[in-house]
C-alpha positions in Angstrom: -162.0 131.2 -9.7 -158.9 129.6 -8.3 -155.6 130.7 -9.9 -153.0 128.0 -9.1 -149.4 127.6 -10.1 -147.6 124.3 -10.5 -144.1 123.1 -11.1 -142.6 119.7 -11.5 -139.3 118.3 -10.5 -137.9 115.0 -11.5 -135.3 112.9 -9.4 -132.6 111.1 -11.2 -134.5 107.8 -11.2 -137.6 109.5 -12.8 -139.8 110.0 -9.8 -141.8 113.3 -10.0 -142.2 115.9 -7.3 -144.8 118.5 -7.8 -145.1 121.9 -6.1 -148.5 123.6 -6.3 -149.7 127.0 -4.8 -152.8 129.0 -4.9 -155.2 126.2 -3.9 -154.8 125.7 -0.1 -154.2 128.0 2.9 -154.4 131.2 1.0 -154.5 133.4 3.9 -150.9 132.4 5.0 -148.1 134.5 3.7 -146.9 131.5 1.6 -148.4 128.0 1.2 -147.2 125.2 -1.1 -148.7 121.7 -1.5 -145.9 119.1 -2.3 -146.7 115.8 -3.8 -144.6 112.8 -4.7 -146.4 109.5 -5.6 -148.8 109.0 -2.7 -146.9 111.3 -0.4 -148.6 114.7 0.1 -147.6 117.5 2.5 -148.6 121.2 3.1 -146.0 123.8 4.1 -147.1 127.3 5.2 -145.2 130.3 6.4 -146.5 133.4 8.3 -144.5 136.3 9.6 -145.4 139.3 11.7 -145.4 142.7 10.1 -143.1 144.2 12.8 -140.5 143.0 15.1 -141.0 142.8 18.9 -139.7 145.5 21.0 -135.9 144.9 21.9 -135.7 141.7 19.7 -132.2 141.5 18.1 -132.3 138.0 16.8 -134.4 135.9 14.3 -137.4 134.5 16.2 -138.1 131.5 13.8 -140.1 128.5 14.7 -140.3 125.4 12.5 -142.8 122.7 13.2 -143.0 119.4 11.2 -146.1 117.3 12.1 -147.2 113.9 10.7 -150.9 113.1 10.9 -151.7 109.5 11.7 -154.6 109.5 9.2 -151.9 110.0 6.6 -151.1 106.4 6.9 -154.5 105.2 7.7 -153.8 104.7 11.5 -155.3 105.9 14.8 -153.1 107.7 17.3 -152.4 105.7 20.5 -153.5 106.6 24.0 -156.9 107.2 25.5 -157.7 110.5 23.6 -156.9 109.0 20.0 -155.5 112.5 19.0 -152.2 113.6 17.9 -150.2 114.9 21.0 -146.8 116.3 21.6 -144.1 116.1 18.8 -142.3 112.8 18.7 -138.6 112.6 18.6 -138.7 112.0 14.9 -140.8 115.0 14.2 -138.6 117.1 16.3 -135.5 115.9 14.5 -137.0 116.6 11.2 -138.0 120.2 12.4 -134.4 120.8 13.3 -133.1 119.6 10.0 -135.4 122.2 8.3 -134.6 125.0 10.8 -130.8 124.6 10.5 -130.9 125.4 6.7 -133.5 128.2 6.8 -132.3 130.3 9.8 -128.9 131.5 8.5 -130.6 132.7 5.3 -132.9 135.3 6.8 -131.4 138.8 6.5 -129.3 139.5 9.7 -131.5 142.6 10.6 -134.9 140.8 10.0 -136.3 140.1 13.5 -140.1 139.6 13.0 -141.7 136.4 14.5 -141.8 133.8 11.6 -143.5 130.5 11.8 -143.0 127.6 9.4 -145.4 124.7 9.6 -145.1 121.5 7.5 -147.8 118.9 7.8 -147.8 115.4 6.3 -151.4 114.5 5.1 -150.7 111.4 3.1 -148.1 108.7 2.7 -147.9 105.0 1.6 -144.9 104.0 3.6 -142.8 103.8 0.4 -141.2 107.1 0.1 -139.5 108.8 3.2 -141.3 112.2 3.7 -138.8 113.9 6.0 -136.3 114.4 3.0 -139.1 116.5 1.3 -140.0 118.8 4.3 -137.1 121.3 3.6 -138.1 121.6 -0.1 -141.8 122.3 0.9 -140.8 124.9 3.5 -138.5 126.7 1.1 -141.1 126.8 -1.6 -143.6 128.3 0.8 -141.1 131.1 1.4 -140.3 131.5 -2.2 -143.9 132.1 -3.3 -144.3 134.7 -0.2 -143.1 138.2 0.1 -141.0 137.3 3.2 -137.3 138.4 2.8 -135.3 135.3 2.5 -131.9 134.6 0.9 -132.9 131.3 -0.7 -134.3 129.2 -2.0 -132.9 126.0 -0.4 -133.6 122.4 -0.6 -132.9 119.2 1.3 -132.3 115.7 0.0 -131.2 112.4 1.4 -128.4 110.7 -0.4 -127.7 107.0 0.2 -125.1 104.6 -1.2 -127.1 101.5 -2.2 -125.2 98.6 -3.8 -122.3 101.0 -4.6 -124.4 103.6 -6.2 -125.7 107.0 -4.8 -129.6 107.2 -4.7 -131.3 110.6 -4.1 -134.2 110.4 -1.7 -134.2 106.5 -1.4 -137.3 104.6 -0.5 -137.5 102.8 2.9 -136.6 99.5 1.3 -133.6 101.1 -0.4 -132.4 102.7 2.9 -132.3 99.4 4.6 -129.6 98.2 2.1 -127.6 101.4 2.3 -124.2 101.5 3.9 -124.2 105.3 3.9 -127.0 107.8 4.5 -126.8 111.6 4.6 -129.3 114.3 4.8 -127.9 117.4 3.0 -129.5 121.0 2.9 -128.1 123.6 0.5 -128.6 126.6 -1.6 -128.0 126.6 -5.4 -124.5 127.8 -4.6 -123.5 126.4 -1.2 -124.0 123.5 1.2 -125.4 124.7 4.4 -126.1 121.5 6.5 -125.2 117.8 6.6 -126.3 115.1 8.9 -126.0 111.4 8.7 -124.5 108.0 9.5 -122.5 105.5 7.7 -120.5 102.3 7.9 -116.9 103.4 8.5 -116.7 105.3 5.1 -113.7 107.3 3.9 -113.4 111.1 3.7 -113.4 110.9 0.0 -116.6 108.8 -0.1 -118.4 111.4 2.1 -117.3 114.2 -0.2 -118.5 112.3 -3.2 -122.0 111.9 -1.6 -122.1 115.6 -0.9 -121.4 116.4 -4.5 -124.2 113.9 -5.6 -126.6 115.6 -3.2 -125.8 119.1 -4.2 -126.2 118.3 -7.9 -129.8 117.2 -7.1 -130.5 120.2 -4.9 -129.5 122.6 -7.7 -132.4 121.3 -9.8 -134.9 121.8 -7.0 -133.7 125.4 -6.2 -134.0 126.4 -9.9 -137.7 124.9 -10.0 -138.5 127.2 -6.9 -137.0 130.3 -8.6 -139.1 129.6 -11.6 -142.3 129.2 -9.6 -141.6 132.3 -7.6 -141.3 134.2 -10.9 -144.6 132.7 -12.3 -146.4 133.7 -8.9 -144.8 137.2 -9.0 -143.2 137.0 -5.6 -139.6 137.9 -6.5 -140.0 141.3 -4.9 -140.0 141.0 -1.0 -141.6 143.3 1.5 -139.8 146.2 2.9 -139.0 146.3 6.6 -137.0 148.3 9.2 -136.3 146.2 12.4 -133.2 148.0 13.5 -132.3 151.5 14.5 -128.6 152.2 14.0 -126.1 154.8 14.9 -123.2 154.6 12.7 -121.1 157.2 14.6 -121.5 155.2 17.6 -120.7 152.1 15.9 -117.3 153.5 14.7 -116.7 155.0 18.2 -117.1 151.6 19.8 -114.8 149.9 17.4 -112.1 152.6 17.9 -112.1 152.4 21.6 -112.7 148.7 22.2 -111.0 146.8 19.4 -107.4 146.9 20.7 -108.4 145.8 24.1 -110.5 143.0 22.8 -107.6 141.9 20.5 -105.3 141.8 23.4 -107.6 139.6 25.5 -108.1 137.3 22.5 -104.3 137.0 22.1 -103.6 136.2 25.7 -104.5 132.5 25.1 -106.1 131.9 28.4 -107.8 128.6 28.8 -110.1 129.9 31.5 -113.5 130.4 29.8 -115.0 132.5 32.6 -112.0 134.7 32.9 -112.2 135.5 29.1 -116.0 136.1 29.3 -115.5 138.5 32.3 -112.7 140.3 30.7 -114.5 140.8 27.4 -117.6 142.0 29.3 -115.5 144.4 31.3 -114.5 146.3 28.1 -118.1 146.8 27.1 -119.1 147.8 30.6 -116.3 150.4 30.8 -117.5 151.9 27.5 -121.1 152.1 28.6 -119.8 153.8 31.8 -118.0 156.4 29.8 -121.2 157.6 28.0 -123.0 160.6 29.4 -125.4 159.4 32.0 -128.4 160.9 30.2 -127.6 158.8 27.1 -126.6 155.7 28.8 -129.9 153.9 29.0 -130.8 154.7 25.4 -127.6 153.7 23.8 -126.7 150.6 26.0 -128.6 148.2 23.7 -126.8 149.6 20.6 -123.4 149.4 22.3 -123.8 145.8 23.3 -124.7 144.9 19.7 -121.8 146.8 18.2 -119.3 145.5 20.7 -120.3 141.9 19.9 -119.2 142.6 16.4 -115.9 144.1 17.7 -115.2 141.0 19.8 -116.0 138.6 17.0 -113.7 140.5 14.6 -110.8 140.6 17.2 -111.1 136.9 17.8 -111.2 136.1 14.0 -108.3 138.4 13.1 -106.2 136.9 15.9 -106.6 133.4 14.4 -106.2 134.3 10.8 -103.3 136.8 11.2 -101.2 135.2 14.1 -102.5 131.7 14.3 -103.5 132.3 17.9 -106.8 130.8 19.3 -108.7 132.0 22.3 -107.2 129.4 24.6 -103.7 129.8 23.1 -103.9 126.5 20.9 -102.6 126.2 17.4 -105.3 125.5 14.8 -104.9 121.7 14.8 -104.2 121.2 18.7 -106.7 119.2 20.8 -107.4 120.3 24.3 -105.9 118.3 27.1 -107.9 115.1 27.8 -108.4 112.9 30.9 -110.7 109.9 31.2 -111.6 107.3 33.8 -113.8 104.2 33.7 -115.7 102.4 36.4 -116.2 105.7 38.0 -119.5 104.9 39.8 -120.2 101.5 41.4 -124.1 101.4 40.8 -124.4 101.4 37.1 -123.5 98.4 34.9 -120.8 100.6 33.2 -119.6 104.2 33.7 -116.9 106.6 32.5 -115.9 110.3 32.7 -114.4 112.0 29.8 -113.0 115.5 30.1 -111.5 117.5 27.2 -110.6 121.0 28.2 -113.6 122.6 29.8 -116.0 120.1 28.5 -117.0 117.1 30.6 -119.4 114.1 30.1 -120.4 111.5 32.6 -121.7 108.5 30.9 -123.5 105.5 32.5 -124.7 102.2 31.0 -127.6 100.1 32.1 -128.1 96.5 30.6 -131.6 95.1 30.7 -133.9 92.6 29.3 -136.3 92.4 26.5 -138.9 93.9 28.8 -136.9 97.1 28.8 -137.0 97.7 25.0 -138.3 101.1 23.9 -141.6 100.8 22.0 -141.7 103.2 18.9 -145.2 104.0 17.7 -144.8 106.9 15.2 -146.9 107.4 12.2 -144.5 105.5 9.9 -142.0 104.1 12.3 -143.2 101.3 14.4 -140.9 98.8 16.3 -138.6 98.4 19.2 -135.3 99.7 20.0 -132.6 97.7 22.0 -129.9 100.4 22.0 -130.8 103.8 23.5 -128.8 106.9 24.2 -130.1 109.9 26.2 -128.2 113.2 26.5 -128.8 115.7 29.3 -127.5 119.3 29.4 -128.2 120.9 32.9 -127.8 124.6 33.2 -125.0 124.4 35.8 -122.7 122.8 33.1 -122.2 126.4 31.8 -122.5 128.2 35.2 -126.0 129.3 34.5 -128.3 130.0 37.5 -131.6 128.6 36.4 -134.0 125.7 36.9 -133.5 122.6 34.9 -136.7 122.0 32.9 -137.8 119.0 30.6 -135.9 117.8 27.7 -135.6 120.2 24.9 -135.0 120.1 21.2 -131.2 120.5 21.8 -131.1 117.5 24.1 -132.9 115.3 21.4 -130.7 116.5 18.6 -127.4 116.1 20.3 -128.5 112.7 21.7 -129.5 111.5 18.3 -126.1 112.4 16.8 -124.3 110.5 19.5 -126.7 107.6 19.0 -126.1 107.4 15.3 -122.3 107.5 15.9 -122.2 104.6 18.2 -125.0 102.3 17.0 -123.3 100.8 14.0 -120.5 99.6 16.2 -122.8 98.1 18.8 -122.7 94.2 18.5 -125.3 92.7 16.4 -126.3 89.7 18.4 -126.1 91.5 21.9 -128.5 89.7 24.3 -129.1 92.8 26.4 -131.2 96.0 26.0 -128.6 98.8 26.4 -129.3 102.4 27.6 -126.4 105.1 27.7 -127.1 108.3 29.7 -124.7 111.2 29.1 -124.9 114.0 31.7 -122.8 117.1 30.6 -121.1 118.3 33.8 -119.1 121.1 32.1 -119.6 122.5 28.7 -117.3 124.8 26.6 -117.9 123.3 23.1 -118.2 119.8 21.7 -120.3 118.3 24.3 -122.0 115.9 21.9 -118.6 114.6 20.8 -117.6 114.2 24.5 -120.7 112.1 24.8 -119.6 109.9 21.9 -116.3 109.3 23.6 -117.7 108.8 27.2 -120.2 106.5 25.7 -117.6 104.3 24.1 -115.7 104.1 27.4 -118.8 103.3 29.4 -119.7 100.5 26.9 -116.2 99.0 27.3 -116.5 99.2 31.0 -119.9 97.4 31.0 -118.4 94.5 29.0 -120.1 95.3 25.8 -118.0 93.7 23.0 -118.1 96.8 20.7 -117.0 96.1 17.0 -114.6 99.0 17.3 -114.1 102.1 19.7 -115.6 105.3 18.3 -114.5 108.9 19.0 -115.8 112.2 17.9 -114.3 115.7 17.4 -115.9 119.1 16.4 -114.2 121.2 13.7 -114.5 124.9 13.1 -113.7 127.4 10.4 -112.7 131.1 10.3 -112.7 132.7 7.0 -111.8 136.0 5.4 -113.4 136.7 2.0 -111.8 140.1 1.5 -109.0 141.3 -0.8 -106.7 138.6 0.2 -108.9 135.6 1.0 -107.7 133.1 3.7 -109.2 130.6 6.0 -108.3 128.6 9.1 -109.7 125.1 10.1 -109.9 124.7 13.7 -109.8 121.3 15.6 -111.8 120.7 18.8 -113.6 124.0 18.8 -114.5 126.1 21.9 -118.1 127.3 22.5 -116.9 130.9 21.5 -115.3 129.6 18.3 -118.6 127.9 17.3 -120.6 130.9 18.2 -118.3 133.4 16.5 -117.0 131.2 13.7 -118.3 130.1 10.3 -118.7 126.4 10.6 -119.5 123.7 13.2 -118.5 120.3 11.6 -118.8 117.3 13.9 -117.1 113.9 12.7 -117.2 110.6 14.6 -115.7 107.4 13.6 -113.3 104.5 14.2 -109.7 104.1 13.1 -111.1 102.7 9.8 -113.6 105.3 8.8 -116.5 107.7 9.6 -119.6 106.5 11.4 -121.5 109.8 11.7 -121.4 113.5 10.8 -123.1 116.7 11.4 -122.3 120.1 9.9 -123.7 123.6 9.9 -122.2 126.2 7.8 -122.8 130.0 8.3 -120.8 131.4 5.5 -121.2 131.4 1.6 -118.8 130.0 -0.8 -117.4 127.1 1.2 -115.3 125.0 -1.2 -114.8 121.4 -1.3 -111.1 122.0 -0.8 -112.0 123.4 2.6 -114.2 120.6 3.4 -111.5 118.0 2.5 -109.0 119.8 4.7 -111.5 119.8 7.5 -112.1 116.1 7.2 -108.5 115.2 7.0 -107.7 117.4 10.0 -110.6 115.7 11.9 -109.2 112.3 11.1 -105.9 113.2 12.7 -107.7 114.5 15.8 -109.9 111.3 15.9 -106.9 109.1 15.9 -105.3 111.1 18.8 -108.5 110.7 20.9 -108.8 106.9 20.1 -105.2 106.6 21.4 -106.3 108.0 24.7 -109.5 105.9 24.9 -107.5 102.7 24.2 -104.9 103.7 26.9 -107.8 104.1 29.4 -109.4 100.8 28.7 -107.6 98.6 26.0 -110.4 96.0 25.6 -114.0 95.3 26.9 -114.4 94.2 30.5 -113.9 90.4 30.2 -117.1 89.6 32.3 -120.1 91.7 33.2 -120.3 93.3 36.7 -121.8 91.4 39.5 -125.1 93.4 39.5 -125.7 92.8 35.8 -128.7 90.4 35.2 -127.5 87.2 33.4 -129.6 86.3 30.3 -129.9 83.0 28.7 -131.8 82.6 25.3 -133.5 79.6 23.7 -135.7 79.0 20.7 -138.7 76.8 20.5 -141.1 75.8 17.8 -143.7 78.4 16.8 -146.6 76.2 17.8 -145.4 75.8 21.4 -145.3 79.6 22.1 -149.0 79.5 23.3 -148.2 76.6 25.7 -145.4 78.6 27.3 -147.5 81.7 27.6 -150.8 79.9 28.8 -154.2 81.3 28.9 -154.0 84.9 29.8 -150.3 84.6 30.5 -151.0 82.3 33.5 -148.2 79.7 32.6 -145.4 82.2 31.9 -146.3 84.2 35.1 -146.2 81.0 37.1 -142.7 80.3 35.7 -141.6 83.7 36.9 -143.1 83.3 40.3 -141.7 79.8 40.7 -138.1 80.7 39.6 -137.7 84.3 40.5 -136.4 85.0 37.0 -137.8 87.4 34.3 -139.1 85.5 31.2 -140.1 87.1 27.9 -141.1 85.5 24.6 -141.5 86.7 21.1 -142.1 85.3 17.6 -139.0 85.9 15.3 -138.7 84.2 11.9 -141.3 81.6 12.6 -139.8 80.5 15.9 -140.4 81.3 19.5 -137.4 83.4 21.0 -137.3 83.0 24.8 -135.3 85.3 27.0 -134.6 84.4 30.6 -132.9 86.8 32.9 -131.9 86.8 36.6 -129.2 87.9 38.9 -128.1 84.2 39.8 -127.7 81.1 37.9 -130.0 79.0 40.1 -133.1 81.1 39.2 -132.2 80.9 35.4 -131.7 77.1 35.6 -135.0 76.6 37.5 -137.0 78.8 34.8 -135.3 76.8 32.0 -136.3 73.4 33.6 -139.8 74.7 33.8 -139.8 75.9 30.2 -138.2 72.6 29.0 -140.8 70.7 30.7 -143.4 72.5 28.6 -141.7 72.4 25.4 -140.3 68.9 25.7 -142.2 66.2 23.7 -143.3 63.1 25.8 -141.1 60.1 25.0 -142.2 56.5 25.6 -140.2 54.6 28.2 -139.0 58.0 29.9 -139.6 58.4 33.7 -141.5 61.6 34.8 -142.5 63.0 38.2 -146.0 64.4 38.3 -149.0 65.1 40.4 -152.3 63.2 40.8 -155.1 65.5 39.4 -158.1 63.2 39.7 -159.1 59.7 40.9 -161.7 57.5 39.3 -162.9 53.9 39.9 -160.5 52.5 37.3 -157.3 54.5 38.0 -156.1 58.0 38.3 -155.1 60.9 36.0 -151.6 62.2 36.6 -150.2 65.4 35.1 -146.6 64.1 34.3 -145.7 67.2 32.2 -147.1 70.7 32.2 -150.5 70.6 30.6 -150.2 66.8 29.8 -152.2 64.3 31.7 -151.8 60.6 31.4 -154.0 57.6 32.7 -152.4 55.6 35.5 -154.7 52.5 35.4 -155.4 50.6 38.7 -153.7 47.6 37.3 -150.5 49.7 36.8 -150.1 51.0 40.3 -148.7 47.9 41.9 -147.7 44.3 41.0 -150.4 43.1 43.5 -154.0 43.1 42.4 -155.8 46.0 44.0 -159.6 45.5 44.7 -160.3 49.4 44.4 -158.5 52.7 44.2 -158.9 53.2 47.9 -156.4 50.3 48.4 -153.9 52.2 46.3 -153.5 55.0 48.9 -153.3 57.6 46.3 -155.0 61.0 46.9 -155.4 64.1 44.7 -152.3 66.3 44.9 -149.9 63.5 45.6 -146.6 63.6 43.8 -145.8 60.3 42.0 -143.1 58.9 39.8 -144.3 57.3 36.7 -143.2 55.8 33.5 -144.7 56.6 30.2 -145.4 53.1 28.8 -147.5 53.9 25.6 -148.6 56.9 23.5 -151.7 56.0 21.5 -150.8 57.0 17.8 -154.5 57.7 17.0 -155.9 59.5 20.0 -152.6 60.8 21.4 -153.5 59.6 24.9 -150.7 58.6 27.4 -150.6 55.4 29.4 -148.6 55.7 32.7 -147.3 53.0 35.0 -145.9 53.1 38.5 -145.4 49.4 38.9 -143.0 49.4 35.8 -140.5 51.3 38.1 -140.8 48.7 40.9 -139.0 45.3 41.0 -141.1 42.5 39.5 -141.9 39.9 42.1 -140.2 36.6 41.6 -142.3 34.0 39.7 -144.9 36.7 38.8 -147.1 35.8 35.9 -149.1 38.4 34.1 -152.8 37.4 34.0 -154.0 36.4 30.5 -155.8 39.2 28.9 -158.0 39.0 25.8 -157.8 41.6 23.2 -160.4 44.3 23.5 -163.7 43.4 21.8 -163.0 39.6 21.3 -165.2 37.0 22.9 -163.9 33.7 24.4 -164.1 30.7 22.4 -166.8 28.0 23.5 -166.3 24.2 23.2 -169.1 21.9 21.9 -171.7 21.5 24.6 -170.8 24.7 26.3 -173.8 26.6 24.7 -177.0 26.3 26.9 -179.9 24.8 24.8 -182.4 27.4 23.6 -185.8 27.1 25.5 -188.7 26.8 23.4 -191.4 29.4 23.8 -195.1 29.1 23.1 -197.4 31.8 22.0 -197.8 34.3 24.8 -195.1 32.8 26.8 -192.9 35.5 28.2 -190.7 33.3 30.5 -190.6 34.4 34.1 -192.2 37.8 33.2 -195.8 36.7 33.0 -198.4 36.9 30.2 -198.4 39.8 27.8 -200.8 42.6 28.8 -203.4 43.4 26.1 -203.3 47.1 25.0 -206.4 49.0 24.4 -207.1 50.2 20.8 -205.7 53.7 19.9 -208.0 56.7 20.2 -210.5 54.6 22.1 
């Protein structure tokens, strides 16, 4: 018999979320089925019994997967099978990973796999906001050590009110949208975008989200108690030598503190100097103990280096590169750096450098999105690349990883709300990180803004980004320091990475990862205010570099002209099998695309030169233009008959050129007209039949009328000429059997004879 456990959670608007365990995937260490309305997902977690040899980190893998069948769809492609993870699935996996990872015990190193699979959805509720709750619940009902539970919610401001886990329809009306992950006590992760909101509004949204998360965390605790999984498994993944730990600290701390205090801005010098301290200690060990103790020494020395850097900041206000806590690294920037792209810029802040390029394209360059729930096209793209040479690493550059997708998504969200609404081009920004020592995603935002302005994109407002850090001491005398524009080491050894982007008037995007418990709203407020000051400083430099967008596009940018036509004429422009639109492109040399938008045909014509665009527009106008009586057209003779010729005077429109309308002279036959098939003629549309829609054309109407010419009298169609008395011939009398000149009637044989 199945023994199941179920718990209900109610959102502020009354919607119900249910968590159930004990029915599905019972061989996993933990499995929970989550339902909300017609949305259903299954989260499972499995961990190894022992850690791998030499592993001193948390090998966690989080995978979020959406089944196409969940929405009643087939996957695309030839195989009709789910393939590699989409960007959306990777971003959702990262959102869950970033909250879970810091909450595993620091000495727990067993391989752990969390899988969240969406099995049902109706396109109303957004499932990614539920993935963190499902994953945490699976951990809660398992015996895996975990310092949770956690949950994640999306908070959006819709019509001035905060909504928890909004629907797709509500999200479209939101001016602010955040994904927040937290434990019952502390916020751990934030990511979202917004329309230039204030720091106070952002904090209010975080409070609203955390209040909802507390309810969900409490429900998981109650579910774990009912299942009986509050006692976690015992493990021993580390072997320690406390005497060695103390010896490393005693002999290395002062040297490490001295290097941290030098304030050198050279990243590689600092790294080599810190490494030399550790190497010297290892060399001081007896040779027979060296190999055995080296891994422990490196782990203990890492803690010493971390403490030295943190105490130097907290006690003396000196950062690794010598800056004060609120100082920004030196910045230089340059636009129009490369001649080939449609826009380019270099942005360098300290030892972090981004080279951004902009390409402007046509509708044919749009990105087609075909995820399970998200289908459509994107006209603004941003791609972020992080090659190994940017940090001095000697290794091959492989494909795009989760880091590139995540950082690129943040920069994309930072800029997209400041992208012009009716911009005619498809736009792609590529940011290549050439040097990296912290805040490369924020350098991408700044370089992206500069390159857009260099390309002539009329942004609503320039956007800048900055990464904030935090160093805390929760000892007897608690203190903290908020750091502006953090280095890579300050991110790695610190307690917070808080990225904030925005304009002069407000925040456009944010991303925050917190590694410490008990972060107060007072600290968050200080970090946001300090970030605003840094953002203004960077915006000053951006505006000095390029005060306004380029007045005109560069010469190599394709020019685009748009027009709209009635919906019923779309087919005429495309033609059977695309024959007409392809002919327009071949004849003009322009690129032509057409789409139906709001019951109209939206046509986009692009070409490097004006001549090609004008030719394409002339051809299109000839198709969509309605024939007018009395107007002159140039057409081609398509066929010749005894009584006249059919002339294509407009694309796909033929009219009759009667023999009598070719010349003022009376022509005995069409051969006398001299017309041949394929001849180009100029004609006048003299009549459109209102009933049949047929067209009557004339050539002679465009010729001078001969002097004294009189039109022959024509009787109306179907009317007989009148006869005068005596005009009618007398009827001849016929006798029986008389058949006139046809002879006598033949007698027929009787039937069936």
